[in-house]
C-alpha positions in Angstrom: -12.9 1.6 24.4 -11.9 -1.9 25.3 -12.3 -5.3 23.7 -11.7 -8.5 25.7 -11.4 -11.7 23.8 -11.8 -15.0 25.6 -12.7 -18.6 25.3 -9.7 -20.0 23.6 -8.0 -23.2 24.5 -7.0 -26.7 23.4 -9.6 -28.6 21.4 -9.4 -31.8 19.3 -9.9 -31.9 15.5 -13.7 -32.0 14.9 -14.4 -30.4 18.2 -16.1 -27.0 19.0 -15.1 -23.9 20.8 -16.9 -20.7 21.4 -14.9 -17.5 21.6 -16.4 -14.3 23.3 -15.6 -10.7 22.7 -16.6 -8.4 25.4 -16.8 -4.7 24.4 -17.0 -1.7 26.7 -16.6 2.0 26.5 -18.7 2.6 23.3 -21.0 5.6 23.7 -23.5 4.3 21.1 -24.5 1.2 19.4 -23.0 2.2 16.2 -20.2 -0.1 15.7 -19.4 -3.4 14.1 -17.3 -6.3 14.9 -14.8 -8.5 13.1 -12.8 -11.6 14.2 -9.4 -12.0 12.9 -6.7 -14.7 13.5 -3.0 -15.1 13.2 -1.2 -18.4 12.9 2.5 -18.7 13.6 4.4 -17.4 10.6 1.4 -16.2 8.8 -0.3 -12.8 8.4 -3.3 -11.8 10.3 -6.5 -12.8 8.4 -10.2 -12.0 8.7 -12.4 -14.8 9.9 -15.9 -13.3 10.3 -17.7 -10.1 10.5 -21.0 -8.9 11.9 -22.7 -5.6 11.4 -26.4 -5.7 12.4 -27.9 -8.3 10.4 -25.0 -8.3 7.9 -22.5 -11.2 8.3 -19.5 -12.1 6.3 -17.3 -15.2 6.6 -13.8 -16.1 5.2 -14.1 -19.1 2.9 -12.1 -21.1 5.4 -14.9 -20.4 8.0 -18.1 -20.8 6.0 -20.3 -23.6 7.2 -18.2 -24.2 10.3 -18.0 -20.9 12.2 -21.0 -18.6 13.2 -20.6 -15.0 14.4 -23.3 -13.6 16.5 -24.3 -11.1 19.1 -25.2 -12.3 22.5 -28.9 -11.8 22.9 -28.7 -11.3 26.7 -25.4 -9.4 26.8 -25.7 -7.0 24.0 -22.0 -5.8 24.3 -20.7 -9.4 23.9 -20.0 -10.9 20.5 -19.5 -14.6 19.9 -17.7 -16.8 17.4 -19.0 -20.4 17.5 -16.4 -22.7 16.0 -17.5 -26.2 15.0 -15.7 -29.0 13.3 -12.4 -27.3 13.9 -9.3 -28.3 12.1 -5.6 -28.1 12.9 -5.4 -25.2 10.4 -7.6 -23.2 12.8 -4.9 -23.1 15.2 -4.0 -19.3 15.8 -4.4 -16.5 18.1 -7.9 -15.1 17.6 -8.5 -11.3 17.9 -11.7 -9.3 17.9 -11.8 -5.8 16.4 -14.3 -3.0 16.3 -15.2 -0.5 13.8 -17.0 2.7 14.5 -19.8 3.7 12.1 -21.5 2.1 9.2 -21.3 -1.6 8.5 -18.8 -2.7 6.0 -19.3 -4.2 2.6 -17.9 -7.6 1.5 -14.9 -6.2 -0.2 -13.5 -4.3 2.8 -14.4 -6.2 6.0 -11.2 -8.1 6.0 -9.0 -5.1 5.7 -7.4 -4.7 9.1 -6.9 -0.9 8.7 -10.8 -0.5 8.6 -11.0 -1.3 12.3 -10.4 1.2 15.0 -10.0 -0.9 18.1 -8.4 -4.3 18.8 -8.6 -6.8 21.6 -5.6 -8.7 23.0 -6.2 -12.1 21.4 -7.0 -15.5 22.6 -5.1 -18.7 21.8 -6.9 -21.5 19.9 -5.0 -24.7 19.5 -6.5 -27.7 17.5 -4.7 -30.8 18.2 -5.2 -34.4 19.1 
């Protein structure tokens, strides 16, 4: 199983960026995806989660970020980031969990995920 995160870069405050997470190696469609980020000097934190029609967002992401599954490429998951802020600067990781979708109280727990991608840097600066 492999996860490949991409799409990071430098963006100005208020701008938009779309991250992609390409998955491969899963033998079934029975897995869910989370996006996490880690800013310098801070712990890694959950940003968004998708499991079928279930979606969760961190408070910092609500109203600005949207997680989705690519309709054409069913193994690619997207994180659309709008109205980005300097506090969004971090390395963004996608992670996958085999099995049932998670509930709101657990999706941000990193130990719940079985596979991790390598991360993509997002820098928000003018």
